[in-house]
N, C-alpha and C positions, 0 to 999 in steps of 0.2 A: 498511108496512115499507120502509125505504130500505136498499139493499144497498151497502156500501162495500168489497166484496171480502171480506177476512177478518172484517170487523166488520159487524154489522147493527144498525140503529137502528129500533126500533119506535116509531112516533109515533102517538098516537091522533088528533092533529090535524095534518093535512098542511099547514095554513096556518102552522104554526110555522116560525120562521126559524133559520138557522145563521149565525154570524158568521165572517168571514175577513178577512185583510189580508196585504199583501206587505211583509215586513220590519218591524223594530221601529218605524221612523219613519212607517209608513203608517197612515192612518186606518182604523179598523175599519169594515167594511161587512157587510151581511147579505143573505141571499137565502132565499126560502122553500124549504123542503125539496121541495115539489112541483115548483118550477122547476128546482132543481139548479144546478150550476156549468156555465158555458159558457166553455171554454178557447179562446182565439183567438190566432193568430199575428200579430205586428206587421207592418204593411205600409209603415211610414215608411222612406224611404231617404236623407233629408236628413242631411248630416253635421254640420250646425250646430244641431241640436235635441237636447234631452235626453230625448225620449220613446224608448221601445224601438224598435229598428230591425228591419227585415225580415231574413229568413234562417232563421227557425225554422219547422219543420213539426210539427203536432200531429195525432195520430190517437187515436181512442177504440176500445176493444174491449169485449167482454162482461165481465160481473162487475166493472164500474167501472174497467177498465184504461184509463188515459190515457197515450199515448206522446209524448214530446217528443224532437225531434232537429233537426239542421240540414237545411234543405231542399237539394234537388239542386244548385242554383246555388251556394250557399254552400260545400257540400262540394267541388264541383268547383274552386272558387277556391282553397280551402285545399290540396287535393291537388296542384294545379298550381303552387303557390307555390314559389319557390326557397328552399332552406335557406340558412343564414347563410354557408356556404362555397361556395355555388353548385355543389355536387357532383352535384346531381340534374338539371342542365340537359340538355336534349336537344341533339342536334347542331345543330338549327335555332336553339335558344336560344343555344348557344355562338357560333354565327356572328353572331347578332344583337348579342350583347354585344361581340364583336370590332369589328363595324362601328360601333357606338356609340362605342367607345373610340377608334377611328381618327378618327372625325369630331370628337370632343372634343379630341383631340391636335392635329389640323389647325387647329381654331378657336383653340386656345391658343397656337400657334406663329405668329408673324408675322415674315416675312423681307423685308427691304427693301434697296435699293441703299445702299452706303456712299459715303464721299468718294472712295475709290480702288477701289471694287469694284462689280460688277453681279451681279444674281442672276437665274438662269433657273429657271423652274418646269416640271417634267416630270410629267404625270399620265397618261402612256401606259399604265402598268401599273395595272390596276383595283385600287382600294383602297390604292394606294401613291403618295405624293407625294414626288418627289425634287427637292431644291434644289441647284443647281450655282452656286457662288460663283466668279466670275472676277475676278481682280485686274488692274487696268489695268497694261499693260506700261510699262517705264521706258526712257528713252533719256538718254544723257549726251553733251553736245557742248561744245566750246570755241570761243571766238572768236579770230580772229587766227591767226598761224602759229607762235606761240611754244611751244605745247603740243600734244600728240597724245594721243588716247584710243585705247586698245587693248582687246581682249577684248569682253565683252558677250554672249557666247554663253550660252544657257541650259544650266546644268549638270544632272547627274542629281539634285542636291538641290533643283532648281527655283529656283535662285538665279543671277542674272546677276552676274558679277564683272567689274569694269572696272579697268584700270590707267592711271594718269596718268604721262606721261613728257614729256621735252623733244622737240620736233619734230626731224626730221632736219636741217632748215635751221639751227636753233640749235646742234645738235651739231657741224655742220661748221664753223660760225664759232668755236665754242669750241676745236675741234681746231686751227684755224689759229692762234689766239692761243697755244695751248700750244706750237706749233712755232716760235714766234719765238725766234731765237737758235740753234736747231738747224740751220736752213738759212739760207744767206746770201742777201741781195738785192743788186742792183747799186747801191743807194743813190739811184737816180733814179726808177725807175718802180714800185718796191715789189713786183716780181715775186719770189715765193718760189723758192728753188733757185738755178740758175745765172744768172749775169749775162748781160744781153743785149748788152753791148759786146764788141768783138773785142780780144783781146790781141795781143802780138807773135807768138805762135805760130799765130795765126789761129783759135784755139779760143775758145769763149765763156767770158768771165768768169774764174772761179776755176779752170777746167779740172779740175773734180772734186776740188778741194782746199778745205779749210776756210779761213776768213779768218785763223785763227791760223797755219796752215801758211804762208800767203802772207806774212804779216808777218814771221815767223821767217826765211823765205827771203830777204826784202829785207835784214834785219838781218845775216844770215850770208853775204850775197853770193851766194846760190844762185839768185836770181831772174833774173839776167842784166840786160839793159838795162832802165832805168826810163823809162817814158813818162809824160809829164804831159798831162792833158786838162783842158778847162774843164768847167763844170757841164753843158754840152750834149754832152759826149763828144768835142769837137774837140781834135785833138792840138796841144800847145803846145811851143814851143822857147824855151829860156832864152837871153836876150841877154846881152851883156857888162855891161849896166847892172844885171843881176840880176833883171830882170823877165821874164815869160813872154809870148810872143806867138804868134799863129797863123802 
């Protein structure tokens, strides 16, 4: 008599065999009733083979009971596996994931000096990499004394503003040109303002009068005596022959 739990088979000949197979595609095999079935757990761990893999535990009990289940190592691996949204991670696991993410981010970001910039890398804070980009400062200059650069101070907007203008030397020359006709010269040395030659009154040149005033005074008889001089300022006297002599 062979006891299969709820069913019993009474065989007169224990040398008789029973057939078995795994799945429809498996070849049928036989075993003598006297020998019985021998359930074994796979031990193969290679990932590139098609044979059953390890991870199963098998135990037998009385009355033909055979128990199949995951072994301790496999069960522990499954229990400690992260779910799809990582909500079951421990604090240590969360920290590990963060460190891995930081490392991946740092490896993915490459910062280098540019044409007008330099980069400083700061790793003083654990787990944090800070990049400081410095732009090369600018200067503006002119050659010669015709132009002048003003400004250049760094504003609150981090921008340097420059202004380009005529130099003081050029401005002075332009002002002198603009004043031509407004102030009289003595006609000899080109000095602006009062003449350098002495008149009959003993005062310089136009005596604070404009050239127009002096001409009108001569025409109207208001100027008094008329004195003639040569190009060097020497006084001349008119002779009877109509010529002027020193």
